[in-house]
C-alpha positions in Angstrom: -72.0 42.3 71.5 -69.4 44.9 72.2 -68.3 46.4 75.6 -69.2 50.0 76.0 -66.5 52.3 77.3 -68.7 53.3 80.2 -69.2 49.7 81.4 -68.1 49.7 85.0 -65.5 47.0 85.4 -64.1 46.0 88.8 -60.8 44.2 88.5 -60.5 41.9 91.5 -57.0 40.9 92.6 -54.8 40.1 95.5 -56.5 37.8 98.0 -54.9 35.5 100.6 -53.7 32.6 98.6 -50.1 31.6 98.0 -50.4 33.2 94.6 -51.2 36.7 95.9 -48.2 38.4 94.2 -49.0 36.8 90.9 -52.6 37.9 91.2 -51.6 41.5 91.9 -49.4 41.4 88.8 -52.2 40.0 86.7 -54.7 42.5 88.0 -52.4 45.4 87.6 -51.7 44.5 84.0 -55.4 44.1 83.2 -56.3 47.3 85.0 -53.6 49.3 83.2 -54.7 48.0 79.8 -58.4 48.7 80.4 -57.6 52.2 81.7 -55.3 53.0 78.8 -58.1 51.8 76.4 -60.5 54.3 77.9 -62.7 51.8 79.8 -64.3 52.7 83.2 -62.2 50.2 85.2 -61.1 50.3 88.8 -59.1 47.9 90.8 -59.8 46.2 94.1 -57.2 44.4 96.3 -58.9 41.7 98.4 -56.6 42.5 101.4 -55.2 39.5 103.4 -55.0 41.7 106.5 -58.7 41.5 107.0 -60.5 38.4 108.4 -62.5 36.5 105.8 -65.9 37.9 106.9 -64.7 41.4 106.8 -63.0 41.0 103.5 -66.1 39.5 101.8 -68.3 42.3 103.3 -65.8 44.9 102.0 -65.8 43.4 98.6 -69.6 43.3 98.3 -69.6 46.9 99.6 -67.2 48.0 96.9 -69.2 46.3 94.2 -72.3 48.2 95.4 -70.4 51.5 95.9 -68.8 51.3 92.4 -72.1 50.1 90.8 -70.0 47.5 89.0 -71.5 46.0 85.9 -69.0 43.2 85.7 -66.1 41.8 87.7 -62.8 40.8 86.0 -61.4 38.0 88.1 -57.6 38.3 88.4 -57.6 36.3 91.6 -55.5 33.1 91.6 -55.5 30.1 93.9 -57.7 29.6 97.0 -61.0 31.6 96.9 -60.2 32.9 93.4 -60.1 29.8 91.3 -61.9 27.3 93.4 -65.5 28.4 92.9 -65.8 30.4 96.1 -65.7 33.9 94.8 -67.7 32.7 91.8 -70.5 31.5 94.1 -70.4 34.8 96.0 -70.8 36.8 92.7 -73.5 34.5 91.5 -75.4 35.2 94.8 -74.9 38.9 94.3 -76.1 38.6 90.6 -72.9 40.2 89.3 -71.4 38.9 86.0 -67.7 37.8 86.2 -65.0 36.6 83.9 -63.9 33.0 83.7 -65.7 29.7 84.4 -68.7 29.2 86.7 -68.8 27.7 90.2 -68.7 24.0 89.3 -66.1 24.1 86.5 -63.9 26.3 88.7 -64.1 23.9 91.7 -63.5 20.8 89.5 -60.5 22.3 87.7 -58.9 23.5 90.9 -59.2 20.1 92.6 -56.6 18.2 90.6 -58.0 14.8 91.7 -61.6 15.7 90.7 -60.3 17.2 87.4 -58.4 14.0 86.6 -61.4 11.8 87.3 -63.5 13.9 84.8 -60.7 13.7 82.2 -60.4 10.0 82.6 -64.2 9.6 82.3 -64.0 11.6 79.1 -61.3 9.4 77.8 -58.7 12.1 77.9 -55.2 10.9 78.7 -53.7 12.2 81.9 -50.7 10.7 83.9 -51.5 8.0 86.4 -51.7 9.2 90.0 -52.3 8.3 93.6 -53.5 10.5 96.5 -51.6 10.7 99.8 -54.3 11.8 102.2 -53.5 14.5 104.7 -51.2 13.4 107.5 -50.4 10.1 105.7 -46.9 10.0 104.2 -46.3 6.7 102.2 -43.1 4.9 102.9 -42.1 5.0 99.3 -43.4 6.3 95.9 -46.3 4.4 94.4 -44.6 4.6 90.9 -41.1 4.2 89.7 -39.0 7.4 90.0 -39.1 10.2 89.0 -42.5 11.3 90.2 -44.2 14.6 90.6 -45.7 15.5 94.0 -48.1 18.5 94.2 -50.8 19.9 96.5 -54.3 18.7 95.5 -55.6 22.3 95.1 -53.0 24.9 94.3 -51.9 26.6 91.1 -48.8 28.3 89.7 -46.7 25.2 90.6 -46.9 26.2 94.2 -45.7 23.4 96.4 -44.7 21.1 93.5 -41.7 18.9 93.6 -40.0 16.7 91.0 -38.8 13.7 93.1 -35.8 11.9 91.6 -34.4 10.3 94.8 -36.5 8.1 97.1 -35.2 9.9 100.2 -36.7 13.1 98.9 -40.2 11.6 98.5 -41.4 11.9 102.1 -40.4 15.6 102.4 -42.0 16.4 99.1 -45.3 14.8 100.3 -45.2 16.8 103.5 -44.5 20.0 101.6 -47.5 19.4 99.4 -49.7 18.6 102.4 -48.7 21.8 104.1 -50.9 23.7 101.7 -54.0 22.3 103.4 -55.0 19.5 101.1 -54.0 16.0 100.2 -50.9 15.5 98.1 -51.2 14.2 94.6 -48.4 11.8 93.4 -48.2 11.6 89.7 -46.2 9.7 87.2 -43.6 11.9 85.6 -44.0 12.0 81.8 -40.9 12.9 79.9 -41.7 15.1 76.9 -42.3 18.6 75.6 -44.2 21.1 77.7 -47.1 22.3 75.6 -49.4 25.1 76.8 -52.8 25.3 75.0 -54.9 28.4 75.7 -58.6 28.0 74.9 -61.0 31.0 74.3 -64.6 30.1 74.7 -64.1 26.6 73.4 -61.8 27.6 70.6 -58.1 26.8 70.8 -55.5 29.6 70.4 -52.0 29.0 69.1 -50.0 26.4 71.1 -46.9 27.4 73.0 -43.9 25.2 73.8 -42.3 26.1 77.0 -38.7 25.1 77.7 -37.8 26.0 81.4 -34.3 26.8 82.5 -35.0 24.7 85.6 -35.5 21.0 85.8 -39.3 21.5 85.2 -41.7 24.4 84.8 -41.8 25.5 88.4 -42.9 28.7 90.0 -39.6 30.5 89.3 -39.6 29.4 85.7 -43.2 30.6 85.2 -42.8 34.1 86.7 -39.1 35.1 86.4 -38.3 36.8 83.1 -35.6 34.8 81.2 -36.2 31.6 83.2 -38.1 29.9 80.4 -38.2 30.0 76.6 -41.5 30.3 74.8 -42.0 29.2 71.2 -45.3 30.1 69.5 -46.7 28.4 67.6 -45.2 25.3 69.2 -42.8 23.6 66.8 -44.3 20.1 66.9 -45.5 17.9 64.0 -48.7 19.2 62.3 -50.7 16.2 63.2 -49.7 16.3 66.9 -50.3 20.1 66.9 -53.9 19.6 65.6 -54.4 16.8 68.1 -53.2 19.0 71.0 -55.5 21.8 70.1 -58.5 19.4 69.8 -57.5 17.8 73.1 -57.3 21.2 74.8 -60.8 22.2 73.6 -62.1 18.8 74.7 -60.7 19.2 78.2 -62.2 22.7 78.4 -65.5 21.3 77.5 -65.3 18.2 79.7 -64.9 20.4 82.8 -67.7 22.8 81.7 -65.3 25.7 81.4 -66.1 29.2 80.0 -64.1 32.2 79.0 -60.4 31.6 78.8 -58.5 28.6 80.1 -55.0 27.3 79.7 -54.6 23.6 79.3 -51.2 22.2 80.3 -50.0 19.1 78.5 -47.0 17.0 77.8 -46.2 15.8 74.3 -44.2 12.6 74.1 -41.9 12.0 71.1 -44.1 9.0 70.3 -46.9 11.5 69.6 -48.9 10.7 72.8 -50.4 13.7 74.5 -51.1 13.9 78.3 -53.2 16.6 79.9 -51.7 17.7 83.2 -54.3 20.2 84.3 -56.7 22.9 83.2 -56.3 26.5 84.6 -59.6 28.4 84.7 -58.0 31.8 85.5 -54.7 31.9 83.7 -52.1 34.5 84.6 -52.1 37.8 82.8 -48.6 39.0 83.8 -45.7 40.1 81.7 -44.5 36.5 81.4 -47.9 34.9 81.0 -48.8 32.6 78.2 -52.4 33.5 77.3 -51.5 37.0 76.2 -48.6 35.6 74.1 -50.9 33.1 72.4 -53.5 35.8 71.8 -50.8 38.0 70.1 -49.9 35.1 67.8 -53.6 35.0 66.9 -53.6 38.7 66.1 -55.1 39.9 69.3 -53.6 42.6 71.6 -53.5 42.3 75.4 -56.4 44.7 75.5 -58.3 42.6 72.9 -58.1 39.4 75.0 -59.1 41.3 78.2 -62.1 43.0 76.6 -63.1 39.7 75.0 -63.3 38.1 78.4 -65.4 41.0 79.7 -67.7 40.7 76.7 -68.2 36.9 77.4 -68.9 37.6 81.1 -71.6 40.2 80.2 -73.1 37.8 77.7 -73.3 35.0 80.2 -74.8 37.4 82.7 -77.6 38.4 80.4 -78.3 34.7 79.7 -78.8 34.2 83.5 -81.4 37.0 83.4 -83.2 35.3 80.5 -82.3 38.1 78.1 -81.2 37.0 74.6 
């Protein structure tokens, strides 16, 4: 199946999550690539100035007005990656890129995702949950620990805690994003990013941040992290990491493109940190970089996602 140039593609971006600016950057890059490639693409910014009901009604109106054949989801964070917009588009019978409702919701909820990974015998760092409003007196694990919101992406609200007096403020910061805080054992090792395209792993990337860990600044500020692709890790560990990424993608029921974050210890042990169902497509993003290493252009990886969305959409209609 190929994507016809007259396929009407709506690139959905913006939204009201803490990752709005990243979403606009992703959406802008995708829209520019599709337009330059001669595709019938238009962008739509899900404006945060409107109340939710108005925003949703406006979106559905735009889809109808533009007679959209498919929606490219460049939304990140709340409403974009958590299954909400996916459910809306399912109800409207509009194909969309990325994973479905359940996989999106599971991957966005870091606790739920970890439980699935553990049940699938996929190694992930030990963790505890600090329920909303409850700040433990001390960390449940020896320092350092990672404290993060239960359902945010792009390292928003994440803190590497190395001193006990910093633990309480880190938990409160994570809880300020509206969900429980996840307290996770800090695993010391190499940061490996493993993009997966429809179940097949792309080349691995090793990320070396200039900051203490791969935080928001390191992810989205040019020059704040070094990327090496393919990741220079031992061949056996490389193959194991690709297999682990594909297994994590499958365990959560993901579709389209995902990016699996993992830590590779010097001992050879691999730990999956999380699975991102709508990876960034910005100038510093990792999926386009891995795709390039696999011989695919930015436009190639974008069009491939649209193709997969349309194929999934036809399956829902019972057409093969």
